[in-house]
C-alpha positions as YAML, in Angstrom:
chain: A
units: angstrom
residues:
- id: 1
  name: MET
  ca: [-47.79, -7.31, 26.66]
- id: 2
  name: ARG
  ca: [-48.27, -6.91, 30.46]
- id: 3
  name: PHE
  ca: [-48.66, -10.02, 32.55]
- id: 4
  name: LEU
  ca: [-49.42, -10.23, 36.47]
- id: 5
  name: ILE
  ca: [-48.31, -13.47, 38.33]
- id: 6
  name: THR
  ca: [-50.32, -14.38, 41.31]
- id: 7
  name: ASP
  ca: [-51.30, -17.01, 43.67]
- id: 8
  name: THR
  ca: [-54.70, -17.99, 44.15]
- id: 9
  name: PRO
  ca: [-57.10, -15.90, 45.38]
- id: 10
  name: ASN
  ca: [-59.38, -16.73, 48.16]
- id: 11
  name: GLU
  ca: [-63.25, -15.53, 49.59]
- id: 12
  name: LEU
  ca: [-61.33, -14.31, 52.37]
- id: 13
  name: THR
  ca: [-58.53, -12.43, 50.40]
- id: 14
  name: ILE
  ca: [-61.01, -11.30, 47.22]
- id: 15
  name: LYS
  ca: [-61.39, -8.15, 47.36]
- id: 16
  name: LEU
  ca: [-58.65, -7.46, 48.26]
- id: 17
  name: PHE
  ca: [-56.52, -8.91, 45.08]
- id: 18
  name: ILE
  ca: [-59.62, -7.55, 42.59]
- id: 19
  name: GLU
  ca: [-58.15, -3.71, 44.30]
- id: 20
  name: ASN
  ca: [-54.43, -5.16, 42.85]
- id: 21
  name: LEU
  ca: [-55.87, -6.66, 39.11]
- id: 22
  name: LEU
  ca: [-57.53, -3.61, 38.91]
- id: 23
  name: ARG
  ca: [-54.58, -0.90, 39.46]
- id: 24
  name: ASN
  ca: [-52.78, -3.10, 37.17]
- id: 25
  name: ASP
  ca: [-55.11, -3.10, 34.21]
- id: 26
  name: VAL
  ca: [-55.96, -6.33, 34.86]
- id: 27
  name: LYS
  ca: [-58.73, -7.58, 32.08]
- id: 28
  name: LEU
  ca: [-58.33, -11.06, 31.88]
- id: 29
  name: LEU
  ca: [-57.17, -13.38, 34.80]
- id: 30
  name: VAL
  ca: [-55.86, -16.82, 34.15]
- id: 31
  name: GLY
  ca: [-56.58, -19.99, 36.96]
- id: 32
  name: ILE
  ca: [-53.69, -22.46, 35.82]
- id: 33
  name: CYS
  ca: [-54.70, -24.17, 38.46]
- id: 34
  name: GLY
  ca: [-58.47, -23.92, 38.46]
- id: 35
  name: VAL
  ca: [-61.74, -21.50, 39.41]
- id: 36
  name: ASN
  ca: [-62.74, -22.57, 42.68]
- id: 37
  name: TYR
  ca: [-63.93, -19.13, 44.09]
- id: 38
  name: LYS
  ca: [-66.61, -17.23, 43.01]
- id: 39
  name: THR
  ca: [-66.56, -14.87, 39.90]
- id: 40
  name: ALA
  ca: [-69.27, -12.42, 40.40]
- id: 41
  name: ALA
  ca: [-66.52, -9.89, 41.99]
- id: 42
  name: PHE
  ca: [-64.79, -10.62, 39.45]
- id: 43
  name: ASP
  ca: [-67.44, -9.82, 37.00]
- id: 44
  name: ALA
  ca: [-68.66, -6.64, 38.94]
- id: 45
  name: ALA
  ca: [-65.80, -5.15, 37.96]
- id: 46
  name: GLU
  ca: [-65.44, -6.13, 34.12]
- id: 47
  name: ILE
  ca: [-62.45, -8.70, 34.92]
- id: 48
  name: GLU
  ca: [-63.04, -11.43, 32.79]
- id: 49
  name: VAL
  ca: [-62.41, -14.94, 34.21]
- id: 50
  name: LYS
  ca: [-60.73, -18.00, 32.73]
- id: 51
  name: SER
  ca: [-59.89, -21.12, 33.56]
- id: 52
  name: LEU
  ca: [-57.26, -23.82, 32.03]
- id: 53
  name: GLU
  ca: [-55.50, -26.02, 33.80]
- id: 54
  name: PHE
  ca: [-53.21, -28.63, 34.07]
- id: 55
  name: LEU
  ca: [-52.03, -30.92, 37.19]
- id: 56
  name: GLU
  ca: [-48.70, -29.55, 39.85]
- id: 57
  name: GLY
  ca: [-45.77, -30.80, 38.73]
- id: 58
  name: THR
  ca: [-46.42, -31.39, 34.66]
- id: 59
  name: LEU
  ca: [-45.43, -29.27, 31.17]
- id: 60
  name: PRO
  ca: [-48.34, -28.23, 29.69]
- id: 61
  name: ASP
  ca: [-49.33, -30.48, 26.10]
- id: 62
  name: GLY
  ca: [-50.70, -29.32, 23.28]
- id: 63
  name: HIS
  ca: [-54.16, -28.31, 23.77]
- id: 64
  name: VAL
  ca: [-53.44, -26.39, 26.86]
- id: 65
  name: LYS
  ca: [-50.55, -24.43, 24.72]
- id: 66
  name: GLN
  ca: [-52.96, -23.88, 21.95]
- id: 67
  name: GLN
  ca: [-56.32, -22.13, 24.08]
- id: 68
  name: TRP
  ca: [-53.11, -21.17, 25.39]
- id: 69
  name: PHE
  ca: [-52.14, -18.76, 22.74]
- id: 70
  name: ARG
  ca: [-55.51, -18.93, 21.57]
- id: 71
  name: ILE
  ca: [-56.28, -16.95, 25.33]
- id: 72
  name: LEU
  ca: [-53.83, -14.15, 24.49]
- id: 73
  name: VAL
  ca: [-54.50, -13.19, 21.09]
- id: 74
  name: GLU
  ca: [-58.11, -13.14, 21.78]
- id: 75
  name: HIS
  ca: [-57.31, -11.26, 24.70]
- id: 76
  name: GLN
  ca: [-54.56, -8.06, 23.20]
- id: 77
  name: ASN
  ca: [-57.14, -8.35, 20.49]
- id: 78
  name: GLN
  ca: [-59.90, -7.23, 22.89]
- id: 79
  name: HIS
  ca: [-57.99, -5.04, 25.58]
- id: 80
  name: ARG
  ca: [-54.51, -3.83, 23.70]
- id: 81
  name: GLY
  ca: [-52.47, -2.08, 26.21]
- id: 82
  name: SER
  ca: [-54.39, -3.79, 29.88]
- id: 83
  name: CYS
  ca: [-52.49, -6.88, 31.44]
- id: 84
  name: VAL
  ca: [-53.32, -10.59, 31.84]
- id: 85
  name: ALA
  ca: [-53.15, -11.90, 35.32]
- id: 86
  name: VAL
  ca: [-52.27, -15.88, 35.66]
- id: 87
  name: HIS
  ca: [-52.30, -18.04, 38.47]
- id: 88
  name: CYS
  ca: [-51.52, -21.46, 39.97]
- id: 89
  name: ASN
  ca: [-51.49, -21.83, 43.90]
- id: 90
  name: SER
  ca: [-47.93, -19.97, 44.50]
- id: 91
  name: GLY
  ca: [-47.39, -18.20, 41.62]
- id: 92
  name: LEU
  ca: [-44.38, -19.47, 40.84]
- id: 93
  name: GLY
  ca: [-44.71, -23.06, 38.67]
- id: 94
  name: ARG
  ca: [-47.53, -23.12, 36.33]
- id: 95
  name: ALA
  ca: [-48.45, -19.60, 36.02]
- id: 96
  name: ALA
  ca: [-44.89, -18.64, 35.51]
- id: 97
  name: LEU
  ca: [-44.24, -21.30, 33.10]
- id: 98
  name: LEU
  ca: [-46.88, -20.07, 30.65]
- id: 99
  name: VAL
  ca: [-45.83, -16.76, 31.22]
- id: 100
  name: ALA
  ca: [-42.46, -17.25, 30.33]
- id: 101
  name: MET
  ca: [-43.49, -19.06, 27.55]
- id: 102
  name: ALA
  ca: [-45.59, -16.17, 25.78]
- id: 103
  name: LEU
  ca: [-42.27, -13.83, 26.39]
- id: 104
  name: ILE
  ca: [-40.54, -16.45, 24.51]
- id: 105
  name: GLU
  ca: [-43.26, -16.75, 21.69]
- id: 106
  name: LEU
  ca: [-42.90, -12.54, 21.53]
- id: 107
  name: GLY
  ca: [-39.28, -12.15, 21.33]
- id: 108
  name: MET
  ca: [-37.62, -12.80, 24.64]
- id: 109
  name: SER
  ca: [-34.78, -15.34, 25.23]
- id: 110
  name: HIS
  ca: [-35.40, -18.34, 27.83]
- id: 111
  name: ASP
  ca: [-32.85, -17.34, 29.86]
- id: 112
  name: ILE
  ca: [-34.24, -13.43, 29.90]
- id: 113
  name: ALA
  ca: [-37.36, -14.69, 30.44]
- id: 114
  name: VAL
  ca: [-37.02, -16.39, 33.06]
- id: 115
  name: ALA
  ca: [-34.69, -13.59, 34.98]
- id: 116
  name: VAL
  ca: [-37.41, -10.70, 34.13]
- id: 117
  name: ILE
  ca: [-39.47, -13.67, 36.49]
- id: 118
  name: ARG
  ca: [-37.77, -14.34, 38.62]
- id: 119
  name: ASN
  ca: [-37.14, -10.39, 39.53]
- id: 120
  name: LYS
  ca: [-40.75, -10.45, 40.31]
- id: 121
  name: ARG
  ca: [-41.77, -13.51, 41.70]
- id: 122
  name: ARG
  ca: [-38.35, -15.48, 43.96]
- id: 123
  name: GLY
  ca: [-38.10, -19.39, 43.37]
- id: 124
  name: ALA
  ca: [-40.19, -19.12, 40.01]
- id: 125
  name: ILE
  ca: [-39.16, -21.48, 37.51]
- id: 126
  name: ASN
  ca: [-38.21, -25.43, 38.91]
- id: 127
  name: ASP
  ca: [-35.55, -27.20, 37.27]
- id: 128
  name: ALA
  ca: [-37.47, -29.15, 34.82]
- id: 129
  name: GLN
  ca: [-39.57, -26.43, 33.59]
- id: 130
  name: PHE
  ca: [-35.88, -24.20, 33.28]
- id: 131
  name: ALA
  ca: [-34.96, -26.89, 30.76]
- id: 132
  name: TYR
  ca: [-38.49, -27.23, 29.24]
- id: 133
  name: LEU
  ca: [-38.02, -23.57, 28.53]
- id: 134
  name: LYS
  ca: [-35.10, -23.45, 27.26]
- id: 135
  name: GLU
  ca: [-36.01, -26.31, 24.42]
- id: 136
  name: TYR
  ca: [-38.62, -24.27, 23.73]
- id: 137
  name: GLN
  ca: [-38.69, -23.38, 20.65]
- id: 138
  name: PRO
  ca: [-41.26, -19.91, 20.00]
- id: 139
  name: GLN
  ca: [-43.91, -21.45, 16.69]
- id: 140
  name: SER
  ca: [-45.34, -17.79, 16.35]
- id: 141
  name: LYS
  ca: [-48.38, -18.25, 17.73]
- id: 142
  name: MET
  ca: [-48.73, -14.56, 18.84]
- id: 143
  name: PRO
  ca: [-47.32, -11.63, 16.80]
- id: 144
  name: ARG
  ca: [-43.57, -10.71, 18.13]
- id: 145
  name: ARG
  ca: [-43.30, -7.80, 20.18]
- id: 146
  name: ARG
  ca: [-41.61, -4.19, 20.06]
- id: 147
  name: SER
  ca: [-38.54, -3.13, 22.01]
- id: 148
  name: GLY
  ca: [-39.72, -2.95, 25.49]
- id: 149
  name: SER
  ca: [-43.21, -3.59, 24.67]
- id: 150
  name: CYS
  ca: [-43.59, -6.86, 27.35]
- id: 151
  name: LEU
  ca: [-43.64, -6.61, 30.96]
- id: 152
  name: VAL
  ca: [-43.52, -8.85, 34.41]
- id: 153
  name: GLN
  ca: [-45.61, -7.58, 37.60]
...
């Protein structure tokens, strides 16, 4: 499974944003801070847009986690091999946290998942989020990965 963590697109950047998604074979964009932009251009590019919100500075509750993994499993079943893009305001907090949880579910240790994300998104995952990930226990929400099958862009 592949992930692309981004900041939120806006009406001025949407064209370049979609071009970047297409270059990375994104078929699904998940907005963690809400989807407050027009989605017609994404529809035209055949990129599905979903909203999965939880408040900045908080951790995902059970409902958010359940929705996140349901979205990922459905996506994997429909578009195996394509990339999932995830955005929050800056692409450093909530989006990075959910991707780290997915990587842990797919078999990575919390510290490797955080290192992989921080390698691509400097400043991602704050201390409270890191502590949460350290205690996070995989719940078998996603099929385990084979070695080398996860990528964060």
